C-alpha positions in Angstrom: 16.0 192.5 95.6 12.8 190.4 95.6 10.9 193.4 97.0 11.5 195.3 93.8 9.1 193.3 91.7 6.0 193.8 93.9 7.1 197.4 94.4 7.3 198.0 90.6 3.9 196.3 90.1 2.5 198.6 92.8 3.9 201.7 91.0 2.3 200.5 87.7 -1.0 199.8 89.4 -0.9 203.3 91.1 -0.2 204.9 87.7 -3.1 203.1 86.0 -5.4 203.6 89.0 -5.9 207.2 88.1 -8.2 206.2 85.3 -10.1 203.7 87.4 -11.2 204.7 90.9 -12.3 201.2 91.9 -11.8 200.0 95.5 -10.7 196.6 94.2 -7.7 198.2 92.5 -7.0 200.0 95.7 -7.0 196.6 97.5 -4.5 195.3 94.9 -2.3 198.3 95.4 -2.3 197.8 99.2 -1.5 194.1 98.8 1.4 194.8 96.5 2.8 197.5 98.8 2.4 195.1 101.7 4.4 192.5 99.8 7.1 195.1 99.0 7.3 196.3 102.6 7.5 192.7 103.9 10.4 192.1 101.5 12.2 195.2 102.6 11.7 194.3 106.3 12.9 190.8 105.7 16.0 192.0 103.9 16.8 194.5 106.7 16.3 191.8 109.3 18.7 189.5 107.6 21.2 192.3 106.8 20.8 191.8 103.0 19.4 195.2 101.9 21.8 195.9 99.0 21.1 197.0 95.5 22.7 194.1 93.7 22.9 190.7 95.2 25.1 187.7 94.3 22.1 185.8 92.9 20.1 188.5 91.1 18.0 186.2 88.9 17.0 184.1 91.9 15.9 187.2 93.8 13.9 188.5 90.9 12.3 185.1 90.3 11.3 185.1 94.0 9.9 188.6 93.6 7.9 187.5 90.6 6.6 184.5 92.5 5.5 186.8 95.4 3.8 189.1 93.0 1.9 186.3 91.3 0.8 185.0 94.7 -0.4 188.5 95.6 -2.4 188.7 92.3 -3.9 185.3 93.0 -4.9 186.3 96.5 -6.4 189.5 95.1 -8.3 187.5 92.5 -9.8 185.3 95.2 -10.8 188.4 97.3 -12.4 190.0 94.2 -14.2 186.7 93.3 -15.7 186.3 96.8 -16.6 189.9 97.4 -20.0 191.3 96.7 -20.6 192.9 93.3 -21.4 196.1 94.9 -19.3 197.6 97.6 -22.0 199.9 98.7 -22.9 198.8 102.2 -25.7 201.3 102.7 -28.1 199.0 100.9 -27.3 196.2 103.3 -28.0 198.2 106.5 -31.3 197.3 108.2 -32.8 200.1 110.2 -34.8 199.0 113.2 -38.1 200.9 113.3 -40.1 201.2 116.5 -43.4 199.3 116.5 -46.6 201.3 116.4 -48.5 201.1 119.7 
């Protein structure tokens, strides 16, 4: 069940992304989907992919912790990224020397 929290966060980000077409929001959505897919794969691997587990609050708390960690990683990525994601201004074109 821990995969439901990042999955729900990804759905919310996807719904709000329609108003903002920022690549940074796209990164967040990909990170959240990755966290949800990892949780699903982990539960399948351990044979625990059921809708309601014995310890539901523990699973949801773990999902919240995973989601908070994803948001923290995304915040670090955004903080260290360049303000402009346009790489065309960073490309240096080598021009031949005049003879």
